[in-house]
Structures are given as C-alpha cells and as structure tokens.
VOMARMI-466770 format. One record per residue: x, z, y of N, C-alpha, C in turn. Coordinates in nm, 2 decimals, padded with zeros to 4 digits. Each point is the difference from the previous one (the first is absolute). Example, Ala and Ser with C-alpha at 12.3 -4.5 7.8 and 13.67 -1.06 7.14 Angstrom:
+--------+--------+--------+--------+--------+--------+--------+--------+--------+
!    n_u !    n_w !    n_v !   ca_u !   ca_w !   ca_v !    c_u !    c_w !    c_v !
+--------+--------+--------+--------+--------+--------+--------+--------+--------+
!  01.32 !  00.78 ! -00.57 ! -00.09 !  00.00 !  00.12 !  00.09 !  00.00 !  00.12 !
! -00.04 ! -00.07 !  00.11 !  00.09 !  00.00 !  00.11 ! -00.08 !  00.08 !  00.11 !
+--------+--------+--------+--------+--------+--------+--------+--------+--------+
//
This chain:
+--------+--------+--------+--------+--------+--------+--------+--------+--------+
!    n_u !    n_w !    n_v !   ca_u !   ca_w !   ca_v !    c_u !    c_w !    c_v !
+--------+--------+--------+--------+--------+--------+--------+--------+--------+
!  01.63 ! -00.59 !  00.45 ! -00.06 !  00.12 ! -00.05 ! -00.07 ! -00.03 ! -00.13 !
! -00.03 !  00.11 ! -00.07 ! -00.07 ! -00.01 ! -00.13 ! -00.12 !  00.09 !  00.01 !
! -00.06 !  00.02 ! -00.12 ! -00.11 !  00.10 ! -00.01 !  00.01 !  00.07 ! -00.13 !
! -00.07 !  00.12 ! -00.01 ! -00.01 !  00.07 ! -00.12 ! -00.14 !  00.07 !  00.00 !
! -00.05 !  00.02 ! -00.12 ! -00.13 !  00.07 ! -00.01 !  00.03 !  00.14 ! -00.04 !
! -00.07 !  00.10 !  00.06 !  00.01 !  00.14 ! -00.05 ! -00.08 !  00.00 ! -00.14 !
!  00.02 !  00.11 ! -00.07 ! -00.07 !  00.02 ! -00.12 ! -00.15 ! -00.01 !  00.02 !
! -00.05 !  00.07 !  00.11 ! -00.14 !  00.00 !  00.03 ! -00.05 ! -00.14 !  00.03 !
!  00.08 ! -00.09 !  00.07 ! -00.04 ! -00.13 !  00.03 ! -00.01 ! -00.08 ! -00.13 !
!  00.09 !  00.02 ! -00.10 !  00.00 ! -00.07 ! -00.13 ! -00.13 !  00.04 ! -00.07 !
! -00.04 !  00.13 !  00.01 ! -00.12 !  00.04 ! -00.06 ! -00.12 ! -00.06 !  00.06 !
!  00.00 ! -00.02 !  00.13 ! -00.11 ! -00.06 !  00.08 ! -00.01 ! -00.15 ! -00.06 !
!  00.11 ! -00.07 ! -00.01 ! -00.01 ! -00.14 ! -00.05 ! -00.06 !  00.00 ! -00.14 !
!  00.04 !  00.09 ! -00.09 ! -00.06 !  00.00 ! -00.13 ! -00.14 !  00.03 !  00.00 !
! -00.04 !  00.09 !  00.08 ! -00.14 !  00.04 !  00.01 ! -00.09 ! -00.11 !  00.06 !
!  00.05 ! -00.07 !  00.10 ! -00.07 ! -00.12 !  00.06 ! -00.01 ! -00.11 ! -00.11 !
!  00.11 ! -00.03 ! -00.07 ! -00.01 ! -00.10 ! -00.10 ! -00.11 !  00.03 ! -00.11 !
!  00.00 !  00.13 ! -00.04 ! -00.10 !  00.04 ! -00.11 ! -00.14 ! -00.02 !  00.06 !
! -00.02 !  00.04 !  00.12 ! -00.13 ! -00.01 !  00.06 ! -00.05 ! -00.14 !  00.01 !
!  00.08 ! -00.09 !  00.05 ! -00.03 ! -00.14 !  00.01 ! -00.02 ! -00.07 ! -00.14 !
!  00.10 !  00.04 ! -00.09 !  00.00 ! -00.06 ! -00.13 ! -00.12 !  00.04 ! -00.09 !
! -00.07 !  00.11 !  00.03 ! -00.12 !  00.03 ! -00.07 ! -00.10 ! -00.11 !  00.01 !
!  00.00 ! -00.08 !  00.11 ! -00.09 ! -00.11 !  00.01 !  00.07 ! -00.13 ! -00.02 !
!  00.13 ! -00.01 !  00.04 !  00.06 ! -00.13 !  00.00 !  00.15 !  00.01 ! -00.01 !
!  00.06 !  00.00 ! -00.11 !  00.15 !  00.02 ! -00.01 !  00.08 ! -00.11 !  00.07 !
! -00.03 ! -00.12 !  00.00 !  00.07 ! -00.10 !  00.08 !  00.00 !  00.03 !  00.15 !
! -00.12 !  00.04 !  00.04 ! -00.01 !  00.04 !  00.15 !  00.09 !  00.12 !  00.03 !
!  00.01 !  00.09 ! -00.10 !  00.08 !  00.12 !  00.02 !  00.15 ! -00.04 !  00.01 !
!  00.04 ! -00.09 ! -00.09 !  00.14 ! -00.06 !  00.01 !  00.03 ! -00.07 !  00.13 !
! -00.10 ! -00.08 !  00.05 !  00.02 ! -00.07 !  00.13 !  00.01 !  00.10 !  00.11 !
! -00.08 !  00.11 !  00.00 !  00.01 !  00.09 !  00.11 !  00.14 !  00.07 !  00.00 !
!  00.05 !  00.04 ! -00.12 !  00.13 !  00.06 ! -00.01 !  00.11 ! -00.09 !  00.05 !
! -00.02 ! -00.13 ! -00.03 !  00.09 ! -00.10 !  00.05 !  00.00 !  00.00 !  00.16 !
! -00.12 !  00.00 !  00.05 ! -00.01 !  00.01 !  00.15 !  00.06 !  00.12 !  00.05 !
! -00.02 !  00.12 ! -00.06 !  00.07 !  00.12 !  00.05 !  00.15 ! -00.01 ! -00.01 !
!  00.05 ! -00.06 ! -00.11 !  00.15 ! -00.02 ! -00.01 !  00.05 ! -00.09 !  00.11 !
! -00.07 ! -00.11 !  00.03 !  00.03 ! -00.09 !  00.10 !  00.01 !  00.08 !  00.14 !
! -00.10 !  00.08 !  00.02 !  00.00 !  00.08 !  00.13 !  00.11 !  00.10 !  00.00 !
!  00.03 !  00.06 ! -00.11 !  00.12 !  00.10 !  00.00 !  00.12 ! -00.07 !  00.04 !
!  00.02 ! -00.12 ! -00.06 !  00.12 ! -00.08 !  00.04 !  00.00 ! -00.04 !  00.15 !
! -00.12 ! -00.04 !  00.04 ! -00.01 ! -00.04 !  00.14 !  00.03 !  00.12 !  00.09 !
! -00.04 !  00.12 ! -00.03 !  00.03 !  00.12 !  00.08 !  00.15 !  00.03 ! -00.01 !
!  00.06 ! -00.02 ! -00.12 !  00.14 !  00.02 ! -00.01 !  00.08 ! -00.08 !  00.09 !
! -00.05 ! -00.13 !  00.02 !  00.07 ! -00.09 !  00.09 ! -00.04 !  00.01 !  00.15 !
! -00.12 !  00.06 !  00.02 ! -00.06 !  00.01 !  00.13 ! -00.06 !  00.14 !  00.02 !
!  00.08 !  00.10 !  00.00 ! -00.05 !  00.14 !  00.00 ! -00.10 !  00.04 !  00.11 !
!  00.01 ! -00.07 !  00.12 ! -00.08 !  00.03 !  00.11 ! -00.13 ! -00.08 !  00.00 !
! -00.03 ! -00.07 ! -00.10 ! -00.12 ! -00.09 ! -00.01 ! -00.13 !  00.09 !  00.00 !
!  00.01 !  00.12 ! -00.06 ! -00.11 !  00.08 ! -00.01 ! -00.03 !  00.08 !  00.13 !
! -00.12 !  00.05 !  00.01 ! -00.05 !  00.08 !  00.11 !  00.06 !  00.14 !  00.00 !
!  00.04 !  00.05 !  00.11 !  00.05 !  00.14 !  00.01 ! -00.12 !  00.09 ! -00.02 !
!  00.02 !  00.11 ! -00.07 ! -00.11 !  00.10 ! -00.02 !  00.05 !  00.14 !  00.03 !
!  00.07 !  00.01 !  00.11 !  00.05 !  00.13 !  00.05 ! -00.11 !  00.11 !  00.02 !
! -00.13 ! -00.05 !  00.02 ! -00.11 !  00.09 !  00.01 ! -00.03 !  00.08 ! -00.13 !
!  00.05 ! -00.06 ! -00.11 ! -00.02 !  00.07 ! -00.13 !  00.12 !  00.08 ! -00.04 !
!  00.12 ! -00.07 !  00.01 !  00.13 !  00.07 ! -00.02 !  00.10 ! -00.08 !  00.07 !
!  00.09 !  00.07 !  00.07 !  00.11 ! -00.07 !  00.07 !  00.08 ! -00.09 ! -00.09 !
!  00.02 ! -00.12 !  00.04 !  00.08 ! -00.09 ! -00.08 ! -00.08 ! -00.08 ! -00.11 !
! -00.12 !  00.03 ! -00.02 ! -00.09 ! -00.07 ! -00.10 ! -00.04 ! -00.13 !  00.06 !
!  00.00 ! -00.10 ! -00.09 ! -00.05 ! -00.13 !  00.03 ! -00.10 ! -00.05 ! -00.10 !
! -00.09 ! -00.09 !  00.03 ! -00.09 ! -00.06 ! -00.10 ! -00.01 ! -00.15 !  00.01 !
! -00.03 ! -00.06 ! -00.11 !  00.00 ! -00.15 ! -00.01 ! -00.12 ! -00.03 ! -00.09 !
! -00.08 ! -00.09 !  00.05 ! -00.13 ! -00.04 ! -00.07 !  00.03 ! -00.10 ! -00.12 !
! -00.05 !  00.04 ! -00.11 !  00.00 ! -00.09 ! -00.12 ! -00.14 ! -00.01 ! -00.05 !
! -00.08 ! -00.10 !  00.04 ! -00.14 ! -00.02 ! -00.02 ! -00.07 !  00.13 !  00.04 !
! -00.07 !  00.07 ! -00.09 ! -00.07 !  00.12 !  00.04 !  00.08 !  00.13 ! -00.02 !
!  00.13 ! -00.02 ! -00.03 !  00.08 !  00.12 ! -00.01 !  00.10 !  00.01 !  00.11 !
!  00.06 !  00.12 !  00.02 !  00.11 !  00.02 !  00.10 !  00.12 !  00.04 ! -00.08 !
!  00.11 ! -00.06 !  00.04 !  00.13 !  00.05 ! -00.05 !  00.06 !  00.09 !  00.11 !
!  00.02 !  00.12 ! -00.04 !  00.05 !  00.11 !  00.09 !  00.15 !  00.01 ! -00.03 !
!  00.08 ! -00.01 !  00.10 !  00.15 !  00.00 ! -00.02 !  00.07 !  00.06 !  00.12 !
!  00.13 !  00.03 ! -00.03 !  00.09 !  00.05 !  00.11 !  00.13 ! -00.09 ! -00.01 !
!  00.07 !  00.00 !  00.11 !  00.13 ! -00.07 !  00.00 !  00.10 !  00.11 !  00.00 !
!  00.09 !  00.00 ! -00.11 !  00.10 !  00.09 ! -00.01 !  00.14 ! -00.07 ! -00.01 !
!  00.07 !  00.00 !  00.11 !  00.13 ! -00.07 !  00.00 ! -00.03 ! -00.15 ! -00.02 !
!  00.06 ! -00.05 ! -00.10 ! -00.01 ! -00.15 ! -00.03 ! -00.11 ! -00.03 ! -00.11 !
! -00.09 !  00.10 ! -00.02 ! -00.10 ! -00.02 ! -00.11 ! -00.14 !  00.03 !  00.05 !
! -00.09 ! -00.08 ! -00.04 ! -00.14 !  00.03 !  00.02 ! -00.05 !  00.08 ! -00.12 !
! -00.05 !  00.12 !  00.02 ! -00.04 !  00.09 ! -00.11 ! -00.15 ! -00.01 !  00.00 !
! -00.06 ! -00.06 ! -00.11 ! -00.14 ! -00.01 ! -00.02 ! -00.05 !  00.14 ! -00.05 !
! -00.09 !  00.06 !  00.08 ! -00.04 !  00.14 ! -00.04 ! -00.13 !  00.00 ! -00.08 !
! -00.10 ! -00.08 !  00.05 ! -00.13 ! -00.01 ! -00.07 ! -00.06 ! -00.13 !  00.02 !
! -00.09 ! -00.04 ! -00.09 ! -00.09 ! -00.11 !  00.02 ! -00.14 !  00.05 ! -00.02 !
! -00.08 !  00.00 !  00.11 ! -00.13 !  00.06 !  00.00 ! -00.11 ! -00.10 !  00.05 !
! -00.12 !  00.02 ! -00.04 ! -00.11 ! -00.08 !  00.04 ! -00.02 !  00.02 !  00.15 !
! -00.02 ! -00.11 !  00.07 ! -00.02 !  00.01 !  00.15 ! -00.11 !  00.08 !  00.05 !
! -00.10 !  00.03 ! -00.09 ! -00.11 !  00.08 !  00.05 !  00.02 !  00.15 ! -00.02 !
!  00.11 !  00.04 ! -00.05 !  00.03 !  00.14 ! -00.02 !  00.03 !  00.06 !  00.14 !
! -00.04 !  00.12 !  00.01 !  00.04 !  00.08 !  00.13 !  00.14 !  00.04 ! -00.02 !
!  00.09 ! -00.07 !  00.08 !  00.14 !  00.02 ! -00.02 !  00.05 !  00.14 !  00.04 !
! -00.07 !  00.05 !  00.11 !  00.04 !  00.14 !  00.04 ! -00.02 !  00.10 ! -00.11 !
! -00.12 ! -00.01 ! -00.06 ! -00.03 !  00.09 ! -00.12 !  00.09 ! -00.03 ! -00.11 !
!  00.02 ! -00.13 ! -00.04 !  00.09 ! -00.03 ! -00.11 !  00.14 !  00.05 !  00.02 !
!  00.05 !  00.00 !  00.12 !  00.13 !  00.05 !  00.03 !  00.01 !  00.15 !  00.03 !
! -00.12 !  00.06 !  00.00 !  00.00 !  00.15 !  00.02 !  00.01 !  00.04 !  00.14 !
! -00.05 ! -00.08 !  00.09 !  00.01 !  00.04 !  00.14 ! -00.13 !  00.06 !  00.05 !
+--------+--------+--------+--------+--------+--------+--------+--------+--------+
//
C-alpha cells in the first residue's frame, strides 16, 4: 500500500509548520519529518490507527505527538484527510 494527502491535509501540514516555525524553524522541520514518517508507516500498516466510526464510517486516526492524523483506507491507498490538534473537538471539526 501507499499513501496520499488530500489538498486539505497538505494545507494542514503547511499551517502546522508555520505555527511551529514562528518559534522554532528547526523544530517545525523535525515535526514535519515525524509526520512524513507516520504517513509512510500508515501506508505500510493501514490498520495501525484507531477506528473512528463514531465520527464517520471508515475514518481512522493515528497519534503524532499532540496531533491526530485522520485518514481512510481506499483500495490500496491510505488517504490522509486531515492533521488536527488532539484537543480539537473532532465531532464539531467534522461537522457532526
């Protein structure tokens, strides 16, 4: 399997990088490296994340420090939908 990021997920990554880089650009780079590692990990192990059917059927989440990677498995691809802070109310964020 592989993975791909939706446009929204790519925007999330850029926004997170800018937020962290305001204080520490090398830390922002390190965190993006961690996210990329986790994307690859999910591509190779798509069921590693927690099922989140209570939010949306087929949705899964995976923890990356204080953030959650929200994704779906579509065929042979892990589709990264969002990267959100773990303190967000996911039901509200997803419009439930």
